[in-house]
C-alpha positions as CSV (number, residue, x, y, z in Angstrom):
1,M,4.4,60.8,79.1
2,A,2.6,61.3,75.8
3,L,3.2,58.1,73.0
4,S,6.1,59.6,71.0
5,I,7.1,57.8,67.6
6,Q,10.7,59.3,65.9
7,P,11.7,57.9,62.5
8,L,14.9,55.7,62.6
9,G,15.7,56.0,59.0
10,D,14.5,57.7,55.7
11,A,13.1,54.7,54.1
12,L,11.8,52.7,57.1
13,G,12.1,52.5,60.8
14,A,10.5,54.2,64.0
15,E,11.3,54.2,67.4
16,V,8.7,54.3,70.1
17,T,8.4,55.7,73.4
18,G,6.2,57.0,75.9
19,F,4.0,54.2,77.5
20,D,4.9,51.5,79.9
21,L,4.5,47.9,78.8
22,K,3.5,46.8,81.8
23,R,0.4,48.5,82.5
24,D,-3.0,48.3,80.4
25,L,-2.8,50.0,77.2
26,N,-6.0,51.9,76.0
27,A,-7.4,51.0,72.6
28,A,-6.3,54.6,71.1
29,T,-2.8,53.8,72.0
30,V,-2.4,50.4,70.6
31,E,-4.8,51.8,67.3
32,E,-1.9,54.6,67.1
33,I,1.3,51.8,67.5
34,N,-0.3,50.1,65.0
35,R,-0.9,52.7,62.6
36,A,3.0,53.9,63.3
37,W,3.9,50.2,62.4
38,A,2.0,50.3,58.5
39,K,3.5,53.8,58.5
40,H,7.4,52.9,59.2
41,V,7.2,49.0,58.4
42,V,9.9,48.5,61.5
43,L,9.0,49.4,65.2
44,C,11.6,49.9,68.2
45,F,10.9,49.9,71.8
46,R,13.9,50.8,73.5
47,D,15.3,49.5,76.9
48,Q,12.4,47.0,77.7
49,D,12.9,44.1,80.8
50,L,10.2,41.6,79.8
51,S,9.6,38.2,81.3
52,P,8.4,35.7,78.3
53,G,4.9,36.5,79.2
54,E,5.2,40.0,79.4
55,F,6.6,39.4,75.9
56,V,3.7,37.5,74.7
57,R,1.6,40.5,75.8
58,L,3.5,43.0,73.9
59,A,3.2,40.7,70.8
60,R,-0.8,40.4,71.1
61,L,-0.7,44.5,70.6
62,F,0.1,43.7,66.7
63,G,-2.2,40.1,66.2
64,E,-1.9,36.5,67.5
65,P,1.7,35.0,68.2
66,V,2.1,31.5,66.3
67,K,4.7,28.7,67.4
68,Q,7.5,28.2,65.8
69,V,7.5,25.9,62.1
70,V,10.5,23.8,62.7
71,K,12.5,22.6,65.8
72,Q,9.2,23.6,67.7
73,K,11.4,22.0,71.0
74,E,15.1,23.1,70.2
75,Y,14.4,26.5,69.2
76,S,11.4,27.8,72.0
77,L,10.9,28.2,75.6
78,P,9.8,25.0,77.3
79,D,6.6,27.3,78.7
80,F,5.9,29.7,76.3
81,P,5.8,27.7,73.1
82,E,5.3,31.0,70.8
83,V,8.4,32.3,71.8
84,G,11.6,31.2,70.1
85,I,15.4,31.1,70.9
86,V,17.3,32.8,68.1
87,S,21.4,32.1,69.7
88,S,24.6,32.7,68.0
89,E,25.6,29.3,69.4
90,Q,22.9,27.0,68.4
91,R,23.2,23.9,66.2
92,D,21.6,22.1,63.9
93,P,20.2,19.0,66.1
94,I,20.0,16.8,63.1
95,T,23.5,17.4,61.6
96,G,25.3,19.2,64.3
97,E,26.6,22.0,62.1
98,R,26.2,25.9,63.6
99,I,23.5,27.7,62.3
100,Y,23.5,31.3,60.8
101,R,20.1,31.8,61.4
102,G,18.6,35.2,59.4
103,G,22.1,35.9,57.4
104,S,21.0,36.3,54.0
105,W,17.9,38.7,53.1
106,H,14.5,37.0,53.2
107,T,10.8,37.6,54.6
108,D,9.9,34.7,57.2
109,H,8.1,31.4,56.6
110,S,6.8,32.6,52.9
111,H,7.1,28.9,52.3
112,I,3.9,28.2,54.2
113,P,0.7,29.4,52.4
114,I,-0.6,32.1,55.3
115,P,3.0,33.2,56.2
116,P,3.5,35.5,59.5
117,R,2.2,39.4,59.1
118,G,5.2,40.4,61.6
119,T,8.1,39.3,63.4
120,M,9.9,40.2,67.0
121,L,12.9,40.0,68.4
122,Y,14.3,41.1,72.0
123,A,17.6,41.3,72.6
124,L,18.7,39.5,75.8
125,Q,22.6,39.7,75.2
126,L,25.0,41.1,72.0
127,P,28.4,41.2,71.3
128,P,30.2,44.4,71.9
129,V,30.6,45.5,68.6
130,G,28.9,44.4,65.0
131,G,25.4,41.9,64.9
132,D,22.9,44.8,62.8
133,T,20.0,43.6,61.2
134,R,19.1,45.7,58.1
135,F,15.6,45.5,56.8
136,T,14.4,46.7,53.3
137,N,10.7,49.0,52.5
138,Q,9.5,46.6,50.1
139,R,6.7,49.0,49.2
140,A,8.8,51.7,48.4
141,A,11.2,49.3,46.3
142,Y,7.6,48.5,44.6
143,R,7.0,52.0,43.8
144,A,10.5,52.9,42.3
145,L,9.9,50.4,39.9
146,S,9.3,51.8,36.2
147,D,5.7,51.3,35.0
148,E,6.9,48.9,32.3
149,M,8.5,46.4,35.3
150,Q,5.3,47.1,37.5
151,A,2.7,45.8,34.2
152,T,5.3,42.6,34.1
153,I,5.2,41.5,37.6
154,A,1.6,42.6,38.4
155,D,0.2,39.0,38.2
156,L,2.9,36.6,38.5
157,R,3.4,34.3,41.2
158,A,6.5,32.6,42.3
159,V,6.9,28.9,43.8
160,H,8.0,28.8,47.9
161,V,9.8,26.0,48.9
162,Y,11.6,25.2,52.6
163,L,14.7,26.0,50.7
164,S,15.2,26.9,47.7
165,K,18.6,25.3,45.4
166,Y,19.3,28.8,44.6
167,S,19.3,29.7,48.6
168,P,22.5,31.8,49.4
169,R,22.5,29.7,52.8
170,K,21.7,26.3,54.5
171,M,18.3,26.3,56.5
172,P,18.2,23.6,59.5
173,A,17.8,19.9,58.9
174,R,13.7,18.9,59.0
175,T,12.3,15.8,60.5
176,K,9.7,14.0,58.2
177,E,6.9,15.5,60.2
178,E,8.3,19.3,60.0
179,E,8.2,18.4,56.0
180,T,4.7,17.7,56.1
181,L,3.8,21.0,58.0
182,S,5.9,23.3,55.2
183,P,5.4,21.3,51.8
184,G,6.0,24.8,49.8
185,T,3.1,26.7,48.1
186,S,3.0,29.3,45.4
187,Q,2.7,33.5,46.6
188,P,2.1,36.5,44.4
189,L,5.4,38.9,43.3
190,V,3.4,41.6,43.8
191,R,1.9,41.5,47.4
192,H,-1.3,43.2,48.6
193,H,-0.4,45.6,52.2
194,P,-4.1,45.7,53.5
195,P,-3.1,48.5,56.4
196,T,-1.9,50.7,53.7
197,G,-3.7,49.5,50.4
198,E,-0.3,50.0,48.9
199,K,1.8,47.0,47.1
200,A,5.1,45.7,47.8
201,I,7.8,43.4,45.7
202,Y,7.3,39.9,47.5
203,L,10.2,37.5,47.3
204,N,12.3,35.5,49.2
205,P,16.1,34.3,48.3
206,I,16.1,31.3,50.6
207,R,12.4,30.0,49.2
208,T,11.7,30.9,46.1
209,E,12.3,28.4,43.4
210,T,11.2,29.9,40.1
211,I,8.3,31.8,38.5
212,E,4.8,29.6,37.7
213,G,4.7,29.6,34.0
214,M,8.2,30.9,33.1
215,P,11.4,29.1,32.1
216,E,13.6,28.5,35.1
217,A,16.5,30.6,33.5
218,E,14.4,33.6,33.0
219,A,12.4,33.7,36.4
220,Q,16.0,33.7,38.2
221,E,17.1,36.3,36.5
222,L,13.5,38.5,37.1
223,L,13.9,37.2,40.9
224,N,17.6,38.4,40.7
225,T,16.7,41.9,39.1
226,L,14.4,42.6,42.2
227,L,16.3,41.9,44.3
228,E,19.1,43.6,43.5
229,H,16.8,46.5,43.1
230,S,14.9,45.7,46.4
231,T,18.1,45.9,48.4
232,Q,19.4,49.1,47.4
233,L,20.9,51.4,50.2
234,P,17.7,54.5,49.4
235,F,15.5,51.1,50.7
236,Q,17.2,50.2,53.8
237,Y,17.5,50.7,57.5
238,A,20.2,49.3,59.5
239,H,19.3,48.6,62.9
240,K,22.0,48.8,65.7
241,W,20.9,46.7,68.3
242,R,21.0,47.7,72.4
243,L,20.3,45.8,75.1
244,G,16.4,45.7,75.6
245,D,15.4,46.5,72.0
246,V,12.3,45.0,71.1
247,V,11.9,45.3,67.0
248,I,8.9,44.3,65.3
249,W,8.7,44.3,61.3
250,D,6.3,43.9,58.6
251,N,7.1,40.6,56.4
252,R,4.2,41.7,54.4
253,C,6.8,44.5,53.2
254,A,10.0,43.8,54.3
255,L,12.8,41.7,53.6
256,H,15.7,41.7,56.9
257,S,19.2,40.4,57.2
258,A,20.9,39.7,60.0
259,T,24.8,40.6,60.1
260,F,27.8,38.0,61.4
261,D,30.7,40.6,61.8
262,Y,31.2,40.4,65.4
263,D,33.0,37.7,67.5
264,F,31.0,34.3,68.4
265,S,33.3,34.0,71.5
266,T,30.2,36.7,72.8
267,E,26.7,35.1,72.5
268,R,24.1,36.8,70.6
269,R,21.2,35.8,72.3
270,M,17.5,37.0,71.5
271,H,13.5,35.5,72.1
272,R,11.7,35.6,68.9
273,M,7.8,35.8,68.0
274,M,5.9,35.3,64.8
275,I,2.4,37.2,64.3
276,E,-0.6,35.6,62.7
277,G,-1.0,37.0,59.5
278,E,-3.5,36.4,56.4
279,Q,-3.4,34.7,53.1
280,P,-1.2,37.0,50.7
281,Y,-3.1,38.5,47.5
């Protein structure tokens, strides 16, 4: 059966079929899948039945998996530290509060100097209704900016921290050791996407504190303008999960957000992996 890549949304997203993950994939197939990822930003592999080891093997088609930065012990599989657990039943081990992970627009781990290039989720248990994940195409959003706005933000750098004081949601409380692993950094507001050579708007409402060299109120106004622009419906794709879905997205040029419009009496449980990235520029 030949490899097939079919678009899922107008702005981004594609479904990949026609290959068996449990068999060795030749270099040409791996290259074609990575080209599709670069083009479509979000890829979906349906009807998977993967052990943790097979999930890690799939991730390695796109790069080297990295361990979780926060709550490594609590949120990861004991024998596979690179495989994280995302569950609607999770609570903060320090505060005891329920954790609503991913419930606002963001890109993963932008507060560390080298953020993961990609993130993968594998759907293991789902509520009967709701729980979609929304994505935006930040390359398309950048292309749609006016020439004047592109020039305004061309060389700006934003300060990213673990939890911005402007964040719309809480994050898990960190231990002192975890604080030393993610002290914060600055990132370009316009990020280059190496596979395509395109540019993308790179911001993160839960992490971005301000813009270097700009008054804070002015910085927030600009960041909010860019977020409102980036999350317009023409730049979005909403993924409706099925059991066995594996979805990977490109953190270098996408925002994503979970939705919590489902009955929490039914657990929503997934495995997650992140792919090693490169220094943003």
